[in-house]
Residue frames as a rotation matrix with the C-alpha (Angstrom) as fourth column:
MET 1
-0.147 0.389 0.909 -11.11
-0.928 0.264 -0.263 38.61
-0.342 -0.883 0.323 -50.85
SER 2
-0.969 -0.231 -0.087 -11.16
-0.247 0.920 0.305 34.82
0.010 0.317 -0.948 -50.99
ASN 3
-0.359 0.882 -0.306 -14.35
-0.286 0.208 0.935 32.95
0.888 0.423 0.177 -51.78
LEU 4
-0.185 0.254 -0.949 -14.52
0.774 0.633 0.018 31.35
0.605 -0.732 -0.314 -48.33
THR 5
-0.830 -0.157 -0.536 -14.16
0.478 -0.696 -0.536 34.73
-0.289 -0.700 0.653 -46.64
ALA 6
-0.838 0.543 -0.048 -16.82
-0.476 -0.686 0.551 36.23
0.266 0.485 0.833 -48.89
VAL 7
-0.174 0.792 -0.586 -19.27
0.112 0.607 0.787 33.41
0.978 0.071 -0.195 -48.16
ALA 8
-0.338 -0.001 -0.941 -18.66
0.917 0.223 -0.330 33.72
0.210 -0.975 -0.074 -44.42
LEU 9
-0.959 -0.026 -0.282 -19.12
0.096 -0.967 -0.237 37.49
-0.266 -0.254 0.930 -44.57
MET 10
-0.602 0.791 -0.110 -22.35
-0.458 -0.229 0.859 37.14
0.654 0.568 0.500 -46.56
ALA 11
-0.118 0.555 -0.824 -23.69
0.534 0.735 0.418 34.54
0.837 -0.390 -0.383 -44.14
ALA 12
-0.597 -0.168 -0.784 -22.88
0.792 -0.279 -0.543 36.77
-0.128 -0.945 0.300 -41.16
VAL 13
-0.963 0.235 -0.131 -24.48
-0.252 -0.959 0.132 39.84
-0.094 0.160 0.983 -42.75
VAL 14
-0.406 0.860 -0.309 -27.62
-0.271 0.210 0.939 37.94
0.873 0.465 0.148 -43.80
LEU 15
-0.164 0.320 -0.933 -28.02
0.793 0.605 0.069 36.39
0.587 -0.729 -0.353 -40.34
LEU 16
-0.804 -0.149 -0.576 -27.57
0.490 -0.714 -0.500 39.80
-0.337 -0.684 0.647 -38.69
HIS 17
-0.855 0.514 -0.066 -30.06
-0.444 -0.660 0.606 41.31
0.268 0.548 0.793 -41.12
LEU 18
-0.216 0.802 -0.557 -32.63
0.139 0.589 0.796 38.58
0.966 0.094 -0.239 -40.40
TYR 19
-0.367 0.024 -0.930 -32.17
0.913 0.198 -0.356 38.94
0.176 -0.980 -0.095 -36.64
LEU 20
-0.929 -0.015 -0.370 -32.59
0.122 -0.956 -0.266 42.72
-0.350 -0.292 0.890 -36.75
PHE 21
-0.696 0.704 -0.139 -35.60
-0.452 -0.280 0.847 42.55
0.558 0.652 0.513 -39.07
LEU 22
-0.151 0.681 -0.717 -37.41
0.383 0.709 0.592 39.87
0.911 -0.186 -0.368 -37.09
SER 23
-0.490 -0.059 -0.870 -36.77
0.871 -0.079 -0.486 41.49
-0.041 -0.995 0.090 -33.71
MET 24
-0.946 0.158 -0.283 -37.94
-0.141 -0.987 -0.079 44.93
-0.292 -0.035 0.956 -34.86
ASP 25
-0.531 0.801 -0.276 -40.97
-0.361 0.081 0.929 43.44
0.766 0.593 0.247 -36.59
ARG 26
-0.229 0.415 -0.881 -41.85
0.745 0.657 0.116 41.55
0.627 -0.629 -0.459 -33.41
MET 27
-0.783 -0.081 -0.616 -41.56
0.506 -0.660 -0.556 44.82
-0.361 -0.747 0.558 -31.42
ARG 28
-0.869 0.474 -0.143 -43.90
-0.476 -0.718 0.508 46.52
0.138 0.509 0.850 -33.91
LYS 29
-0.328 0.778 -0.536 -46.46
-0.002 0.567 0.824 43.72
0.945 0.272 -0.184 -33.77
GLU 30
-0.396 0.144 -0.907 -46.45
0.885 0.323 -0.335 43.58
0.245 -0.935 -0.256 -29.97
ARG 31
-0.866 0.056 -0.496 -46.93
0.160 -0.910 -0.383 47.34
-0.473 -0.411 0.779 -29.69
GLN 32
-0.748 0.629 -0.209 -49.59
-0.477 -0.291 0.829 47.27
0.461 0.720 0.518 -32.39
ASP 33
-0.271 0.647 -0.713 -51.51
0.483 0.732 0.480 44.59
0.833 -0.214 -0.510 -30.46
GLN 34
-0.544 0.012 -0.839 -51.26
0.814 -0.234 -0.532 46.68
-0.203 -0.972 0.117 -27.30
ILE 35
-0.939 0.214 -0.268 -52.57
-0.258 -0.956 0.142 49.77
-0.225 0.202 0.953 -29.11
VAL 36
-0.531 0.776 -0.340 -55.50
-0.319 0.189 0.929 47.86
0.785 0.602 0.148 -30.60
SER 37
-0.111 0.506 -0.855 -56.45
0.636 0.697 0.330 45.96
0.763 -0.508 -0.400 -27.44
GLY 38
0.272 0.165 0.948 -55.76
-0.426 -0.863 0.272 48.77
0.863 -0.478 -0.165 -24.98
VAL 39
0.979 0.027 0.203 -54.18
-0.192 0.465 0.864 46.30
-0.071 -0.885 0.460 -22.56
ILE 40
0.137 -0.976 -0.168 -50.53
-0.541 0.068 -0.838 45.99
0.830 0.205 -0.519 -21.52
GLN 41
-0.791 -0.487 -0.371 -49.63
-0.058 0.662 -0.747 43.01
0.610 -0.569 -0.552 -19.33
GLY 42
-0.402 0.740 -0.539 -53.25
0.836 0.536 0.113 42.68
0.372 -0.406 -0.835 -18.21
ALA 43
-0.366 0.233 -0.901 -53.67
0.557 -0.721 -0.413 46.34
-0.745 -0.653 0.134 -17.26
PRO 44
0.524 0.614 0.590 -55.98
0.846 -0.298 -0.442 48.62
-0.095 0.731 -0.676 -19.25
VAL 45
-0.651 -0.746 -0.142 -54.41
0.678 -0.655 0.332 51.62
-0.341 0.120 0.932 -20.96
SER 46
0.111 0.712 -0.693 -56.13
0.192 -0.700 -0.688 54.96
-0.975 -0.056 -0.214 -21.51
ILE 47
0.761 0.246 0.600 -56.92
0.627 -0.044 -0.778 56.27
-0.165 0.968 -0.188 -24.99
THR 48
0.876 -0.474 -0.088 -54.43
-0.480 -0.875 -0.069 59.10
-0.044 0.103 -0.994 -24.50
SER 49
0.084 -0.878 0.471 -51.68
-0.535 0.359 0.765 56.63
-0.841 -0.317 -0.440 -23.71
ARG 50
0.246 0.064 0.967 -52.62
0.586 0.785 -0.201 54.55
-0.772 0.617 0.156 -26.74
TRP 51
0.979 0.069 0.191 -52.32
0.192 -0.619 -0.762 57.64
0.066 0.783 -0.619 -28.98
ILE 52
0.542 -0.839 0.054 -48.92
-0.788 -0.485 0.379 58.40
-0.291 -0.248 -0.924 -27.46
MET 53
0.039 -0.498 0.866 -47.86
-0.058 0.864 0.499 54.78
-0.998 -0.070 0.005 -28.01
LEU 54
0.702 0.280 0.655 -48.90
0.598 0.268 -0.756 55.03
-0.387 0.922 0.020 -31.65
TYR 55
0.945 -0.274 0.177 -46.81
-0.107 -0.773 -0.625 58.13
0.308 0.572 -0.760 -32.32
THR 56
0.330 -0.879 0.343 -43.78
-0.940 -0.272 0.208 57.13
-0.089 -0.391 -0.916 -30.27
SER 57
-0.299 -0.572 0.764 -43.26
-0.602 0.734 0.314 53.45
-0.740 -0.366 -0.564 -29.60
TRP 58
0.526 0.435 0.731 -45.05
0.321 0.694 -0.644 52.12
-0.788 0.573 0.226 -32.69
MET 59
0.978 -0.150 -0.144 -43.30
-0.201 -0.493 -0.847 54.46
0.056 0.857 -0.512 -35.13
THR 60
0.301 -0.935 0.187 -39.84
-0.842 -0.169 0.512 53.75
-0.447 -0.312 -0.838 -33.68
PRO 61
-0.096 -0.379 0.920 -39.56
0.065 0.920 0.386 50.10
-0.993 0.097 -0.063 -34.82
ILE 62
0.769 0.405 0.495 -40.94
0.519 0.058 -0.853 51.07
-0.374 0.913 -0.165 -38.24
SER 63
0.868 -0.473 -0.152 -38.30
-0.496 -0.804 -0.327 53.79
0.033 0.359 -0.933 -38.62
LEU 64
0.041 -0.887 0.459 -35.52
-0.719 0.293 0.630 51.55
-0.693 -0.356 -0.626 -37.36
LEU 65
0.205 0.101 0.974 -36.62
0.346 0.923 -0.168 48.76
-0.915 0.372 0.154 -39.65
LEU 66
0.948 0.170 0.267 -36.64
0.309 -0.308 -0.900 50.98
-0.071 0.936 -0.345 -42.73
GLY 67
0.627 -0.778 -0.026 -33.28
-0.774 -0.627 0.093 52.49
-0.088 -0.038 -0.995 -41.77
THR 68
-0.024 -0.618 0.786 -31.80
-0.382 0.732 0.564 49.03
-0.924 -0.287 -0.254 -41.28
GLN 69
0.570 0.297 0.766 -33.13
0.527 0.583 -0.618 47.92
-0.630 0.756 0.176 -44.67
VAL 70
0.975 -0.222 -0.014 -31.46
-0.166 -0.684 -0.711 50.89
0.148 0.695 -0.703 -46.38
VAL 71
0.269 -0.925 0.267 -28.16
-0.891 -0.134 0.434 50.28
-0.366 -0.355 -0.860 -44.58
MET 72
0.023 -0.239 0.971 -28.27
-0.010 0.971 0.239 46.62
-1.000 -0.015 0.020 -45.49
ASP 73
0.909 0.278 0.309 -28.98
0.315 0.023 -0.949 47.53
-0.271 0.960 -0.067 -49.12
VAL 74
0.696 -0.712 -0.091 -25.76
-0.700 -0.645 -0.308 49.54
0.160 0.278 -0.947 -49.14
VAL 75
-0.011 -0.705 0.709 -23.88
-0.695 0.515 0.502 46.66
-0.719 -0.487 -0.496 -47.50
TYR 76
0.393 0.217 0.894 -25.16
0.322 0.878 -0.355 44.17
-0.861 0.427 0.274 -50.09
LEU 77
0.996 -0.058 0.063 -24.18
0.036 -0.384 -0.922 46.48
0.078 0.921 -0.381 -52.95
ASN 78
0.381 -0.915 0.134 -20.70
-0.923 -0.369 0.107 46.93
-0.048 -0.164 -0.985 -51.47
MET 79
0.020 -0.342 0.939 -20.36
-0.295 0.896 0.332 43.17
-0.955 -0.284 -0.083 -51.09
ALA 80
0.779 0.309 0.545 -21.34
0.395 0.434 -0.810 42.73
-0.486 0.847 0.216 -54.75
ASP 81
0.877 -0.475 -0.066 -18.58
-0.396 -0.640 -0.659 45.16
0.271 0.604 -0.750 -55.74
THR 82
0.182 -0.886 0.426 -15.88
-0.967 -0.082 0.243 43.51
-0.180 -0.456 -0.871 -53.63
VAL 83
0.362 -0.054 0.931 -16.37
-0.131 0.985 0.108 39.81
-0.923 -0.161 0.350 -54.39
SER 84
-0.484 -0.700 -0.525 -14.38
-0.656 -0.107 0.747 38.31
-0.579 0.706 -0.408 -57.21
THR 85
-0.900 0.164 0.405 -16.63
0.321 0.877 0.359 35.43
-0.296 0.453 -0.841 -58.29
GLU 86
-0.771 0.637 0.014 -19.66
-0.367 -0.462 0.807 35.97
0.521 0.617 0.590 -60.49
GLY 87
-0.169 0.724 -0.668 -21.80
0.483 0.652 0.585 33.56
0.859 -0.224 -0.460 -58.44
LEU 88
-0.347 -0.021 -0.938 -21.14
0.922 -0.191 -0.336 35.43
-0.172 -0.981 0.085 -55.19
ARG 89
-0.986 0.014 -0.165 -21.75
-0.047 -0.978 0.201 38.75
-0.159 0.206 0.966 -56.92
LEU 90
-0.499 0.854 -0.146 -25.11
-0.145 0.084 0.986 37.45
0.854 0.513 0.082 -58.15
LEU 91
-0.094 0.427 -0.899 -25.94
0.851 0.503 0.151 36.22
0.517 -0.751 -0.411 -54.63
ALA 92
-0.715 -0.214 -0.666 -25.15
0.571 -0.728 -0.380 39.66
-0.403 -0.652 0.642 -53.19
TYR 93
-0.900 0.433 -0.050 -27.45
-0.371 -0.701 0.609 41.25
0.229 0.567 0.791 -55.77
VAL 94
-0.241 0.830 -0.503 -30.19
0.314 0.557 0.769 38.76
0.918 0.028 -0.395 -54.86
PHE 95
-0.247 0.099 -0.964 -29.85
0.969 0.000 -0.248 39.77
-0.024 -0.995 -0.096 -51.20
PHE 96
-0.952 -0.104 -0.287 -29.95
0.100 -0.995 0.028 43.43
-0.289 -0.002 0.957 -52.27
ILE 97
-0.640 0.766 -0.062 -33.19
-0.289 -0.165 0.943 42.89
0.712 0.621 0.327 -54.20
TRP 98
-0.125 0.557 -0.821 -34.65
0.717 0.623 0.314 40.89
0.686 -0.549 -0.477 -51.28
SER 99
-0.512 -0.148 -0.846 -33.84
0.786 -0.478 -0.392 43.70
-0.346 -0.866 0.362 -48.86
SER 100
-0.984 0.130 -0.119 -35.13
-0.167 -0.900 0.403 46.38
-0.054 0.417 0.907 -51.24
VAL 101
-0.401 0.889 -0.223 -38.43
0.052 0.265 0.963 44.58
0.915 0.374 -0.152 -51.74
GLY 102
-0.124 0.306 -0.944 -38.79
0.954 0.300 -0.028 44.33
0.274 -0.904 -0.329 -47.95
ALA 103
-0.778 -0.211 -0.592 -38.15
0.414 -0.881 -0.230 48.05
-0.473 -0.423 0.773 -47.56
LEU 104
-0.871 0.490 -0.028 -40.64
-0.319 -0.521 0.792 48.89
0.373 0.699 0.611 -50.30
ALA 105
-0.225 0.809 -0.543 -43.24
0.498 0.574 0.650 46.62
0.838 -0.124 -0.532 -48.71
TYR 106
-0.232 0.096 -0.968 -42.83
0.952 -0.182 -0.246 48.42
-0.200 -0.979 -0.049 -45.40
LEU 107
-0.957 -0.107 -0.269 -42.98
0.056 -0.980 0.190 51.80
-0.284 0.166 0.944 -47.12
VAL 108
-0.591 0.802 -0.084 -46.35
-0.241 -0.077 0.967 50.81
0.769 0.592 0.239 -48.55
MET 109
-0.024 0.643 -0.765 -47.74
0.570 0.638 0.518 48.92
0.821 -0.424 -0.382 -45.56
ALA 110
-0.678 -0.302 -0.670 -46.63
0.735 -0.277 -0.619 51.18
0.002 -0.912 0.410 -42.70
PRO 111
-0.917 0.395 0.048 -48.88
-0.394 -0.919 0.024 54.11
0.054 0.003 0.999 -43.73
LEU 112
-0.190 0.884 -0.427 -51.78
-0.315 0.357 0.879 51.70
0.930 0.301 0.210 -44.20
TRP 113
-0.178 0.054 -0.983 -51.23
0.796 0.595 -0.111 50.20
0.579 -0.802 -0.149 -40.74
PHE 114
-0.929 -0.243 -0.280 -50.91
0.363 -0.752 -0.550 53.70
-0.077 -0.612 0.787 -39.30
VAL 115
-0.658 0.749 0.072 -54.21
-0.604 -0.583 0.544 54.84
0.449 0.315 0.836 -40.84
HIS 116
0.023 0.670 -0.742 -55.91
0.098 0.737 0.668 51.67
0.995 -0.088 -0.049 -39.61
LEU 117
-0.438 -0.243 -0.866 -54.59
0.852 0.197 -0.486 52.16
0.288 -0.950 0.121 -36.07
ARG 118
-0.993 0.120 0.004 -55.77
-0.118 -0.962 -0.247 55.77
-0.026 -0.245 0.969 -36.09
PHE 119
-0.325 0.925 -0.199 -59.20
-0.486 0.018 0.874 54.57
0.812 0.380 0.443 -37.21
ILE 120
-0.011 0.267 -0.964 -59.32
0.587 0.782 0.210 52.05
0.810 -0.563 -0.165 -34.35
LEU 121
-0.738 -0.320 -0.594 -58.29
0.674 -0.379 -0.634 54.68
-0.022 -0.868 0.495 -31.80
ARG 122
-0.861 0.490 0.137 -60.88
-0.446 -0.856 0.259 57.13
0.245 0.162 0.956 -33.09
GLN 123
-0.028 0.872 -0.489 -63.55
-0.156 0.479 0.864 54.48
0.987 0.101 0.122 -32.76
ALA 124
-0.211 -0.125 -0.969 -62.37
0.845 0.474 -0.245 53.72
0.491 -0.871 0.005 -29.21
GLU 125
-0.984 -0.137 -0.115 -62.61
0.175 -0.870 -0.461 57.42
-0.037 -0.474 0.880 -28.37
ALA 126
-0.548 0.835 0.049 -66.17
-0.581 -0.422 0.695 57.57
0.601 0.353 0.717 -29.68
ASP 127
-0.021 0.547 -0.837 -67.25
0.285 0.806 0.520 54.60
0.958 -0.228 -0.173 -27.54
């Protein structure tokens, strides 16, 4: 693969990765805000619906995000194996490490967010 093709492929993959990550993270944050506030588009939501939202529509972006991170890790490793220049290989490994750190951060933070959201919903039930 030529250097120009490799750079274009890396740029396309990184841009796709960023778009997917940011859009799924935005979905998670929006749903998280709705679960905490109990309001969707100005309408109040019952506690039961908020629990259902936590287990279904809040967990979905988290799962998709982690799955995407793993797939992108594999893509970055494959790119590192296929490029011929040492600089591009190093860049692919940097993207791999960046993606892996993001996945690890979500693996640590997602359970903490989940426990916090459960705490908030339990408090809302008690009120």
